[in-house]
PAFIDO-192168 format. One record per residue (C-alpha): x, y, z. Coordinates in steps of 0.25 Angstrom, whole numbers, plus 2048, in hexadecimal, padded with zeros to 3 digits. Example, Ala and Ser with C-alpha at 12.3 -4.5 7.8 and 13.67 -1.06 7.14 Angstrom:
PAFIDO-192168
8317EE81F/8377FC81D/
This chain:
PAFIDO-192168
E8BE3733C/E8FE2A340/E9EE28343/EA4E1B346/EADE18352/EBCE1834E/EC3E0B34B/ECEE09355/EDBE03350/EE4DFB359/EEDE03360/EFBE03359/F02DF735E/F0FDFE361/F07E08369/F00DFE371/F0DDF6374/F14E03378/F08E07382/F08DF9388/F17DF7389/F17E02394/F0CDFC39C/F13DF33A5/F08DEB3AC/F04DEF3BA/EF9DE83C3/EEBDED3C0/EE7DFB3C6/EDAE013C8/ED9E103C7/ECEE193CC/ECEE243C1/EC6E313C5/EC4E383B8/EBEE463B6/EB9E433A8/EAAE423A6/EA6E333A2/EA8E2F398/EB5E37396/EB7E3D389/EC6E3A389/ECAE2C382/ED7E2D38A/ED0E29397/ECAE1D391/ED5E18388/EE1E1A392/EDBE183A0/ECFE0E39D/ED5E06391/EE4E07391/EE7E073A0/EDBDFD3A1/EE3DF3398/EF0DF63A1/EECDF33AF/EE3DFF3B3/ED4DFF3B6/ECEE0D3B7/EC2E103C0/EBDE1D3BC/EB5E293C3/EAFE333B9/EA5E3E3B9/E98E3C3B0/E8EE463AA/E84E3A3A9/E83E363B8/E7EE3C3C5/E83E323CE/E8FE293CF/E8EE1D3C6/E97E123C0/E9AE103B1/EA5E093A9/EAFE0F39F/EB5E04397/EB9DF93A1/EBAE033AD/EB0E083B7/EACE173B7/EA5E1E3C3/E9EE2A3BE/E9BE363C7/E92E423C3/E99E4D3BC/E98E593C5/E98E663BD/E9BE723C7/E90E7C3C7/E91E8A3CB/E9CE903D5/E93E8E3E1/E92E7F3DE/EA0E7C3DA/EA6E763E6/E99E6E3E9/E9AE683DB/EA9E653DD/EA6E5E3EA/E9BE563E3/EA5E523D8/EAFE4E3E3/EA5E453EA/EA1E3E3DD/EB0E3B3DA/EB2E363E9/EA6E2D3E8/EA9E273DB/EB7E243DF/EB3E1D3EC/EA9E153E3/EB4E113DA/EBDE0D3E5/EB1E043EB/EAEDFE3DE/EBBDFD3D6/EC6DFF3E1/ED1DFE3E5/ED8E083DC/EE7E083D9/EE7E163D4/EDDE223D2/EDEE2C3C7/ED7E393C4/ED5E413B7/ED4E503B9/ECAE533C4/ED0E583D1/EC4E533D9/EC7E453D4/ED6E473D6/ED3E4A3E5/ECBE3D3E6/ED6E353DF/EE1E3B3E8/ED9E383F5/ED6E293F0/EE5E273EC/EE9E2C3FA/EDFE23401/EE2E163F9/EF1E193F7/EF0E183E8/EF6E213DD/EEEE2C3D6/EEFE323C8/EEAE403C4/EE8E423B5/EE7E503B0/EE1E513A2/EDDE603A3/EE0E6C3AC/ED1E6E3AE/ED3E773BB/EDCE813B3/ED1E813A8/EC6E843B2/ECFE903B6/ED0E943A8/EC1E943A6/EC1E9F3B0/ECBEA73A9/EC4EA539C/EB6EA83A2/EB0E9B39C/EA8E903A2/EA0E963AD/EA4E9C3BA/EB2EA23BB/EB3EA03CA/EAEE913C9/EB8E8E3BE/EC3E953C6/EC0E8D3D3/EBFE803CB/ECCE833C5/ED4E873D1/ECFE7C3DB/ED1E723D0/EDFE773CD/EE4E763DB/EDDE693DE/EE2E623D2/EF0E673D4/EF0E633E2/EECE553DE/EF5E543D2/F01E563DB/EFCE4A3E4/EF9E403D9/F02E343D6/F02E363C7/EFDE413BE/EF9E403AF/EF9E4E3A9/EF4E4E39B/F00E55395/F0FE58398/F0BE67399/F01E633A3/F0BE5C3AB/F14E693AB/F08E713AF/F04E673BB/F13E673BF/F12E763C1/F06E733CA/F0FE6B3D3/F0CE5D3CD/F18E543CD/F1DE513BF/F21E433C4/F13E403C6/F0EE443B8/F0DE3C3AC/F07E443A0/EFDE3C398/EF7E4438C/EEAE41384/EEAE3637A/EE2E3036F/EDEE23369/EE7E2135D/EE0E1335A/ED6E1B352/ED8E1A343/ED7E2933D/ED3E23330/EC7E1C336/EBEE29335/EBEE2B326/EAFE28325/EABE30331/EB3E3C32D/EACE3D320/E9FE3C327/EA3E48330/EA8E50324/E9AE4E31D/E92E5132A/E99E5D32D/E9BE6231F/EABE6131F/EADE5B311/EB9E6130A/EBCE69317/ECAE6931F/EC5E6632D/ECCE6B339/EC7E64346/EC7E68354/EC3E5D35F/EC0E6036D/EB7E69376/EB3E77373/EB4E7D380/EB7E8C381/EC3E89389/EC9E8337D/EC8E90375/EC4E8A368/EC1E98362/ED0E97360/ECEE8C356/EC3E9334F/ECBE9F34D/ED7E97347/ECDE8F33E/EC8E9D339/ED6EA0334/ED8E9232E/ECBE94325/ED3EA031F/EDDE96318/ED4E89318/EC5E8D316/EC2E7F313/EC5E7B322/EBBE7732D/EBCE7633C/EB6E6A342/EB5E6C352/EB1E5F358/EADE5F367/EA5E67370/EA4E6B37F/E9BE6938B/E98E7738B/E8FE7A37F/E92E89380/EA1E8637C/E9CE8036F/E93E8B36C/E9EE9536F/EA7E8F365/E9CE8E35B/E9AE9D35D/EA9EA035B/EA9E9834E/E9DEA0349/EA3EAD34D/EB0EAA345/EA8EA6339/EABE97339/E9EE9133A/E9EE8932D/EADE8532F/EACE7F33D/EA4E73341/EA2E71350/E9DE62352/E9BE63361/E9EE56369/EA0E49361/EA2E3B367/EB0E3836A/EB0E2D360/EADE36355/EB8E40357/EC3E3934F/EBAE3A342/EB8E49344/EC7E4A345/EC9E42339/EC0E4C331/ECBE56333/ED8E5932D/EDDE61339/EDAE60348/EDCE6C351/EDFE6D360/EDFE7C364/EE1E7B373/EE3E8837A/EF0E8A380/EECE8D38F/EF1E8739C/EE6E7C39B/EE8E7738D/EF7E7838D/EF7E6C396/EEDE6438E/EEEE58384/EE4E5B379/EDDE4E374/ED8E54367/EE6E56362/EE9E47364/EDCE4335E/EDFE4B351/EEDE45350/EE8E37353/EDFE38347/EEAE3D33E/EE4E4B33E/EEFE5733E/EEDE61349/EEFE6F34D/EF0E7235C/EF4E7D365/F01E7D36C/EFEE7737A/F09E6D37E/F02E6037B/EFDE6436D/F0BE6A36A/F12E5D36E/F08E54366/F09E5C359/F18E5E35A/F1BE5035D/F11E4A353/F11E53347/F02E52347/EFFE61345/F02E6F349/F03E75357/F01E84358/EFFE90362/EF2E94367/EF0E9E35C/EE5E9F353/EEEEA3347/EF8E9834A/EEEE8D34C/EE7E9133F/EF4E91337/EF7E8333D/EEAE7E338/EECE8432A/EFAE7E329/EF4E7032B/EE8E72322/EF2E77317/EF8E69317/EF4E5E30E/EEBE52313/EF7E49312/F00E5231A/EF5E54325/EF3E45325/F02E43328/F02E4D334/EF6E45339/EFDE38339/F09E3E340/EFFE4334B/EF8E3534C/F06E2D34D/F0AE36359/EFDE35360/EFDE2635E/F0BE25365/F09E2F370/EFBE32373/EF3E25371/EEBE2037D/EF4E1337D/F01E1C37F/EFAE2538A/EF5E18391/F03E13392/F07E20398/EFDE203A2/EFFE113A5/F0EE143A7/F0BE1F3B1/F02E163B9/F0CE0B3B9/F17E153BF/F0DE1A3C9/F0AE0C3CE/F19E083CE/F1DE133D8/
């Protein structure tokens, strides 16, 4: 199946004017960005905000990222910016854990020194998520007397400790050590950073409870590109429907990873209840996970519940094709577990649904509650199989016209609050204040 690339509209002029109105020019600054995401990163936020928007407003990024495709340090470009790739170190058994982390730290240090030699001096250093990278950033900032920024997109250390509690993903002792060591190192460094970008207001409160100054934190949630025209995908959606046998079906879509930590058997159980009222409904699960056993586990759960012919799991699809799969559906779902990791998150899938005028049902974590209550783009419900199924049924009972109106409300809210231009302006303003102090 061939799916064409989406046509990008111009950003709405009033949104573009608003974003640039807040960007008072400052002299060109070069930033060393130590990023934990594997290159090329799966998150458009990093490219659209840091590479593109900030690049147009006086900031040049020099990236350091791990790569699965390299065994030694090498240089590539991403957009107009250089990227120094380092080998991705995957910790092995418990006996090799500290040796593996020492190797990871050495790669980061060597890449940072190479970046300084080739692209320095730097005016600022920023890190995303990795405590080892944060340690290097802190030391560089002290040595060169420049500010440093810590971006926290996910509480990975708490998640590692939860793996231990849930008996998933390998050695319990290894996960516990990784979680505890990373937790204390991360919080130690967060308290010493000049600026912190937590991914949500709830995460700001969580980090404040760990001793991080509220005055140093500027929450920057996830975003999407609302320049993508939802109606562009009509031809591609018909191809998908035909290929997957979804003609005349009411399709519910889930987009994202399929890891066991996300407890997606919850969604399958809710969908089984939905079928009792809407037997002509189909669940389309778009995405995969790096661990093939997770995908197989979920397929087994689906078969056990007798959902085989009513559920399609596509596996991983290219990022540019995801909007077409969303537009196939009449409803998007975001069943995020209500635990101490995910209550701090900012799910992208919900924003993607709304940006494509697709109503949504989501579980009650702070970011999803705020988005759906303020936008009117769907229903927020508790982490209950019956409540989640009832919310889906309520939207499916609506006419196509009524669902379309809900989707339009959602898109308008996302356009005004979570477009990459809006978030870029927020990051820029935080940078500007940092350099003006």
